[in-house]
N, C-alpha and C positions, 0 to 999 in steps of 0.2 A: 577495393576494398570498401565497406558500406561506412561511411561516417556516421559518428553518433550525436554528434552536435546538433543533431536536429531533434532530440529527444528532449523538446520544450516542456516545461511544466504546464499540466492544464489550469487555466487562471483561475479556476476557483478556490487553489490551496492559500487559504487565508494566512496559515501559519506562517509562511514564508515572507508575507508584507508586513507582518507585524514588526516593531522596532526592538532593536536588542532588550533582552531581559537586564540584562547588567551594565552598565557602564561604569567601568572602574578610573580611579584616580590615575592620573599619568605619573609614575614614578621618577625623580629626578634623573636618574641614570639612564632612563628610557627617553626621556627629554633630551639628555645631552649626547645620545646616541644619534638621535633621528636628527638633531641640529647639528651634529657633526657631519651628517650625510647630504643635508641640503641646504646647510648654509641659513641664509635669510629668505629661502625660496617660502613656497607655499606648503605649510605645516601637514594640512591634512592632506595632500596628494602623497605623502611619504607615508602616512599611517594605514592606507588602503592595503589590503591583502588580495586584490585582486590580480588576475592575468598572472600570475606566478606559473613556472613548469611545473607541472603535476604528474605525480606519477613516476614509474619507470620509464616512460613513454608518453610524448603526446601532451597536449594541453588543453585549457578550458576550451579551445576555439575549434579542435582538431581533432581526429583519431589517428592513432598511429598506423602506419602500413607496412611496417617490418614485421616479419614472422616472428622474430625472437621477444615481440611484444605480448605476444597472445601465446604461445605454445613454445615449449623447451622438450627438449628430447635429451634424456641423460644418458652419462656413459653406460649406465647398468640397463638402458633400454625402457626407463618409465618415462611417462609421460606427464607434463605439467600444465595446466591451463591458468592463465590469468584473466579476470575478470574484476571490475569493480564493483559487481551486481552482490546483493545482500542475501545470504540464506536467512528467510525468517520464517520458516516452516513450509513453504511453497515447494522445496523440493528440487529446486533448480540446480543445486550442485550434482545431484543425478542425471537429470535432463541435458543440461550443458557437458557433463562429461560423455553422456551417450553420443553428442554430435562428434566430439573430437575422435571417440573411440572409433565410431565408425568412418569416418573418414580416413583415419590412420590404420584400418584394418588390424585393430588389435582390441585384446578382451576389455571391458569395462574396468576390470581391475586393476590395470595397467595405468590408467589415467588418475590423478588427482587434479584438486584446482586449489588454487591460490586466489582467495576472495575478499576484495573490500580491505584490504591493506594499502594506504595511499603511497608508501615507499616504495610498492611491490608492482602497483598494477596499473593500468592505463588508465585514466582521467574518465570519470563516467558521473555524469549527473545524478543519478540514483534508481534506486528498484522503486518503481512505480508506475502506474498506469499498465499493467498486465503486459509490459515491454520486455521482461526478459526473454521470453521465448523469441518472440518476433523478431525481435533486432540483435540480441547477443548470440544466440544460436547461429545463424548463420555468418555472424563474425568469426565467430570461434572455429565452426566448420571450416570455413574457406582459408582461414589459417593454416586449420589441420591437411586439407587438401594440397594447401602449398607444399606444407612440410613434407608431405608423400611423394610428390613430383621431385622435390631436391633429393631425397633419400632415392627414389629410382634414379636420377641421372648418377648420383655418386656410386650406387650399387653397379649400374650398367659399365664406369670405368675401372670399378676395382674388380670385378666378373671378369669382364672381358668378354660380354655378351651384349647381343643387340638389345635396345632400350625395349622394344614393343614385346620380346619374348619373355619380360622380368613378370613374375607372379609377387604379389606382396600380402603377407598373412601372418597373423600372430607376433608381429614384430621381426618378423623373417622377410628378406628379398631372397626370391630364388631366380636362379638362370643358369644355363649352361653347365646343367649338372652340377652347381654349387650353389650355396647359399650365405647370407651376411647378415647379420643382426643389426638392428637400428643403432645400438650402442656403439658398435665398433665403426660404425659409417660417421659417426658426430666425434670419435675420439679425436682431440686436438682441434678441432675446427666445428664452434657449433653453427647450425642452421641461421642464415641470417639473408634476407632479401626482402623485395616486396611482395606482398601480397596482391595479387591483382584484382581489380575491382568485380571482373568476371571471371574469377576463378571456379570453374566448373564443380558443382557438388555433385554427389552421387543421385541418380533418380530415386524417386520413393519406393519405386519397386527392387532396389538394390540394397536397400536398409537391410542390416543385420542386428546391430545394436538398438537404433532407434527403431520405436514401433513395438519393441517387447516389453512386458513388464519388468523391468530390471529393479533389483532390491534396492532401497533406499542406501546412497554411501556413507559410511560410517553410520550407519543404522545403531547397530549393536551398542555405539556409544552412547545414545541417547537413551536408549531403551534401560541400560544399565546403569546408569547416571555418570558413567566416565567422563561425558562432556563437560566442559566447563563453562556456562554463562557467564557475562559479566559480572553478577552479584557473587559467583563462587570464585573468580581469579583472586589471587595473591600476589604480593611483589615483595621482596625484602626489604623489611622496614617500613613496611605500610602500615598506616593509620587510618582510622576512621573518621569520617566528615558527616556533619550535620546540619542543616542550613534552619536560621529563624525565619518562620513565615506567619503571614498573617493568619489567624484562624478561621476565616472565610478565602473566596478566591479572591478578593481585591482589599485593598488598603492600602494607607500611608503610613508608613513607621513615624509615630511623634515623639517618642521617648523611647530611650533604651536604660535599662540597670543591669549590667552584664557581670556583677560584681560577685555574684553567687558562682556564675561560672568558673571566672576567674581564681576564685579561690580554691576550685576543686583540682587536687592532684593528677597531673597526666594529662590536664587538659589545656587547650590553647584558643583564645577565643581571636576572630578574625574579622575586622571589621574595614571594610571600602567603602566611603559613601552609605548610601542603601543598604548594601549587601551586609550581611551579618552572618555569620556561621562559628562551628565549634569543630575541634579536631580532638580526637581523643585515641587512646589505646586499643579500646573495642567500641562496638557499635551500641553496646549497651551504655557505656558511659556516654558516648555521644549523644545519646538520647537523654539521659539525665543532666547533663550539660545543658542541652537547649532548652529544655524543660526548664530550668532553674534562673533562666534569663527573663528577666520582668520588662516588658514591653508593652507601649500602648500605639494603637492603630487609629486611624481616621476612617471611617468607612461613609462614603456620601450619602446623603438621604433620598431617597424617591427612585429607588434602583428597581427597574424592573423583577417581576416574581414568575414564578411559573404561570400565574393564573392572569397575568397581565401581558406575557410575552408576546403574543401572537398581534395584540393590539398593536402593541410597540414596533415591532417589525414593519408592521404596513406603515406606520405612521413617521417612520425615519427613513423610508426607503427613498433611494434615490438614483435616476439610470445614470446620472452624471458619474456616479462611484466605478462605472465600468463593470467586466466582468464578461464572461462569454454568453454571448445571448442577450445582452442588455440592451443591445440595439433590436427593436423585434425585427422578426422572421415573419415576412407575410407572402403569403400567396393568393390570387382573389381578391374578394371583399367578404372575409365574415360575417361583419353587423348586417349587411344588407343580405347575405344568406340566411339568417338568422330571422329577419324581418317577414322573408317570405318562405320561412320552413312549416312544415307540417306539426312538428313538434320540438320543444326546445327542452335542454336537459342542463342544468346548474348545478353546481357542489363545491365545496370548500372543503378542503384537507387539511388538517394539523401536523407537523410532523415535529415530534421533541426531540431534543438534544439526547444523544446516545454518547455514551461513554467508550472507550476502546477496551479498558478491561486486559490489557495483555498477561499473558501468563507471567512475563518477565517484566516487571516494572522498570523505571527508566533507572540506569544505573551506569556508573561510569568509575574507572580507575584512571589516575592522572598521576605522571612521573617527570619531573625536569630534571635534565642534566645540561648545567648550565643554562644556557639561553635555548635550550631545544628540548622541546616537549612532545611525549609521547602519550596517548590516550587511548584504553579500550574502552567501548561502549556500543552499547546497542544502537544501530541507527539505519536507516534506509538510504542516507545520503552521507557518505563518508568524507567525501569532499568538500560537500556543503558546511559540514561540521567542522572541518579543517579550516573554511573560511572563518566561520563564526570565531573560531578559536583563534586564528592570527589576527583578526580584525578586535579583537575583546583585550588583546595583550601586546597588540601594537608591533608584532614581529613577523617576517617574512612568511609565507605560506610553506616555502622548503624547510623551515625550522619545526614545523608541525607535523606528526603522525598520527593518525588515527586508524587502529586496527578495529575492525568488528568481527567478534566472534560470532558462529551462528545463534542467531537471536531467538528468543521465545517469543514470538507471534509479535505483530506491529500493524501490518495492514492500514498504514496510511499515517498512523499513529505514531511515528517517531522519524520525521524527517527532521525535527531541529533537534540541538543539542545543548538545550540550558544545562544538562545535567553535567554535562563535560567541560563547560566553562565554569560551572561550580566546583567540582572537583580539581579542576587544574588553579583555580583561585585560591583554594584552600592547600593545595600541596605547594602553592608558591610560597606562601605563608611560612609553611613548617619547613620548607627544602627536604620534606619525604614524600612520599608516594601515598595517594590518598584516595580511599575508595568513597562513593557516595553511593547510595542505593534510596530509592524514594519508596517511602511507606505506601500503603494505598489510600490513604485520604491524600497525600500529596498527589498521587497518580492521578486522583479524579481533579482534585482542584487545580493542579497547575501543569498538569497534559493539556489536551485541548478536546474538543468534543466533536461529534458530528453534528454540522449545523441543525438548527430548528429551522423551522420553513412554515410558511402559509401558502397552499396552492389553488387557484380558483380556476374552474374549468369551466367554460360555457361551449356546448353543442348543439347541432340542429340536425335533424333529419327532415328526409322529404315524405310522400305518401307512402312509399314503399319500405320506409324503414331505413333507405342509406343516406349516410352521412353526408351532410352538404356543407356544414361549418363545424369548425374545431378551434376555441381561442384556449391559451393555455398560459397562465401568468404565474411565475415561482416567486415567492417574498424571501430570500436570503439563503434558501438552503443550495440554491447554485444549479449552473445551466448544462451539466451534464446529462445527457438524455433527455433533454427538452424535446427533441424534434418527435413528432409520432410516425411509429412505422407504418400507421394504414392510409389507406388512400383516401383522401379528402380533398376535394376543389378547392376549398375556403379555407385558408389555414393561417393564423396568428400565434406566434409563441414569444416570448418576452421574459428573460430574469430580471429581477430587481433587487438591488442589491440594499443591506439594510444594516442600522447598527446592533450589533449583538452585545448583548449585556454579559454573555461568558464567552471566554476564548473559545474558538472554533476552528477548526481545519480539515485536512483529508481525512476521510473513512473507506472502507474498503466499497469499491462501486463510484464514491463522491456521491454526488445528487443523483445518480441514475436510479440509485435505489429508491430514493423520495419519488422522482418523478414517474417510475415505471410503478410505482405503488397508485399514484393518484390516478394515472393513464388508464391502467388496467381495471381498477376500481369504478371508473366512468364507463369505460367499456361494459362492464358486468353490469352497472346497473341499468346502461339504456338497452340492452339486450333482454333483461328480465323485464324491464318495462313494456317492453314491444312483445313480449312472448314468443321472443328467438332464442334458441340454442344458442348458448355463448360461444361455444367453439365454430359453428357455422355461422355467425353475425362476424366472428374476427375474418373468417375465410373470406367473406364476403368482400371485405375490404384489404386484404392482402395479396399482393402480387409478387411478393418477393419469395423463390421458392425456399431458400433456405430457412426464413421463418416458418413458412407454411410447413417445412418438413420436420422442425420440432413439435411444432404445435399439434400435427396430426399423430406423430409417435406418441407424443405423452398422453394425448386422449386414447388413442388405441392403448396404449401401457396400463392407463388407469380404467378400463373398460368403459370410457363414456359413452353415455351421461349416466349408467346407474353406478352408485358406490357398491364397493364390493359388500358391504354390510347394510341391511335394511336400517333405515332409521336415521341415515348418517349423512352428512352434508357432502356434495362434493363441487370443488371450485376449482378454476383453472386461469393462469395468466400466462404473457409469453413477452418475451423482447429481444433486444439486442444491444449490445455494448461491446466496446473495444475490439470490434472486427468478429464476434460470436455470437452465437445463437442458443435461445434457452427459452423453455416451455415448463411450466411448473404445475402438476395437479395435486392438489391437497383434499384429504378425506378428514372430515373432522365430526367426532360424535359429543354428544350432549347429555351429562347425568346431572339431574339435580341443578341445572341451571350453571354448570360446568363444563364448558367447551374443551375438548382436548384433540389435539393433530394427532390422527393416527396412522395415517399413511402419506407419503409423499411420493410421487411418482414424476422424474426429471429427465428431460431428453435437453441433450445439450450437445452441441457442433461447435468444434474450433478449429475445422482445418484439418491438418493431419495429425495425427496422435503421434506425440515421440514416446510416451512412456504411459501405458493403459493404468496401471495401477498407480503410478502418480497423479495423473490426470483424476481418477476416481476419489483419491484421497483428498484431492484440492478442491473439487467439486463438492465432496460431503461436509469438508470443514466450511466452505463459505454458507452450505445450506444452513449447518446447525447453527453457525454463527447470526444469519438470517432470522431464526426462531426469536432470538431473543428480542429484537426490534419488531417483529410482527406480534409477539405477544406480551411482554412485561416489561423490557425496559425503555426508561424514560427517565432522564434528570429532572430533580425537582430542587428549587431554590428559592433563596428568600433573605433580604436584610443582608445582600453581599456575602450569603453563604450558602454552598449546595447541602442541601438537607438529607439526601440519601447517598453521601460520597463515601461509603465502604460498603465492604462486601457482605456485611450482616444485614445492611438495606436497600443495595442495589441487587436485584435480581437479575440473573444471567442463566442462560440453558443448565437445566442439570441431567443427567443421565436418564432419569425418568421422564424428561421431556422431549427426548429422541424418538421418532416416530419411526416406522418400518421407513426406509428411503430406497426406492428402486431405481436405479440410476441407468438411463439409456444414453451409450455413448454413440454419436452418429461419427464415424469415421469419414473423411473427407481427403483421401490420400493425394487428389487433384489439387487441393488446395493449399496454401501455404500456411503453416503452424500459427495460431495466435494465441497470446496469453489467456490463462484460464482461471486468473485468481480471484477476476472482482466480477462477472458477470453473473455466476450462479446463482448470485445474494438476491439478485433483483427482484426475481417474481415470487421468491419468498411468501413474503407479508401478503401481496395482493390476491394468491392464490389461496390463501388461509382466509383471509376477508371475504372473499367469494364464497366459498363453503361455510364461512359462518354466519353468511348471510340466509342462508336455508333456515336456521332458527331467528332469524330478526336480529341477531346480535349487533353484527355490525353499522345495519341502518343507523340503529340508534347514535353509535357513536360519532359515525360520519354522515350526518344528516344530509340526504339527496332531496333536493327540492325539483318537482316535475312542473311543468307547465302546460 
């Protein structure tokens, strides 16, 4: 059985290293309960909620090995799979169900998944890093294959037929002229036993359910509106909560007059240290009550603004802060190579903060039953949020249950559970279920953002134009994708952590998007300066066959080097992340100094394709999300407040912005499947930037200095 405790978080996840949002006062009864347990021992040890037994089976340090933890066969022959992964729009509910159905030789509609319910599923670190398919699909497939072999053993005994003569299909096992259904084989004795780590899986050539464009599981519920996201949920007697927050993204509460809210019928004001909120019978009344509280906030002077941000990041940088890539990675002597070079190229690239803008903002419903807490919330880390709740309320983790309904988008933006903690604190005060739903301005200001950054590149070429040196420094945005895929004899790369004025954290692709943008724009600039075709120049420096394959496929699909319509610009970029490979060609037009993306041709390879339609949708979604960062998304801020923190001011891609997208999926059945959620976003911006350079636009925005 493949253990999953090695799914370690990538180190630039700043949101997980931040201190808790709220520190609640220790109630007298909680203190007495803890004291009774530990006597005069060390109190802090008793308040830690780490290391508890987690989920149906398994703990934070190990993955369960019993088949019943992962797969259940019911007496009606239906199959249920269990996973701690969350469905946030990437359609893993379908692809993971396909893995189970294939190995058990049953139709897909016989399989359902229980996902992200901490009382029912094995412990899981979270849904991140495009790991759901490469890590979880094999786990469920091995469990299903083990269940199949157990069923065959039972069938051989029941049918009195040689095991080797049995066939398994559509939930029936046939042999000796008779058959028996899965349901009959488990009556009174459920499947249990160890899943071997080397349990044999079906070869790719034998797949029947995997590799097919299976329709989205429960797709009709989403299309018709039947599915209930967290903001749609109700509980008996449920009330609505609203938090008191500073007018900007920061501020210290100095004075509060809540008499106006306390005087409203049906309103309860909740105060706990700096925590202040209201509970009311309706969301509208809760908003009115929160607005009636008069509060004064102190905001520090001299905070960075959007215009001083990049100088601030460089001035506050420290490699001592750690992080992936903070120790320089060096091959050869790039400084010496630059001195001896025929030509050098240097550029600075500035990466703005970007908001996640999920379709479903942060939301949670919390309900207490005595000292047990249940929370429904949209998160990528249900067990992580369970730990946050247990720590906040000083209770063991086994008294906290987190349930994640299929969630309306996240992609890095919902790793933390502040909304769950807030709903739980309000619910505790009124002893009723409470729902908290963030407004759009709250989501912008009190969620977290894709990190801003400064990237400096210094490169050198010899007399034949071949790269001889490459130095790459990233301030603040992160170390993912820092290494260059190009063959250069002298290379130095380094990430420099800095003090971010805004709360920042994971975003689709992490820093790979920023680092790919800078690297590919720089490669484009060098090729242009040398008068060499951009595709040819990249191929000169690429020996990786998979990277070469996607680059050549995208170029062919785009008709490189000629755009499909005269007068347009055509650009290209390629890259790799999370074990998959991407190349994107962009065609851009210009009318009255307005640039428009007309066409994108994308070649993508992520190993063996499990669900072609699901993969296509996932890649196209990432591409469309990438359009925003490439064209217009950027957070602006000053005086402690975000100045475009609502949908009226923050521009995201609209239907009219979406160009023709031609997607070329390169299936590699000889390779393991890897996740497809993040990599497709990384080349959108540099491909568009390359195409826009035809009109001189990007050269002005991202000045490149040639020496």
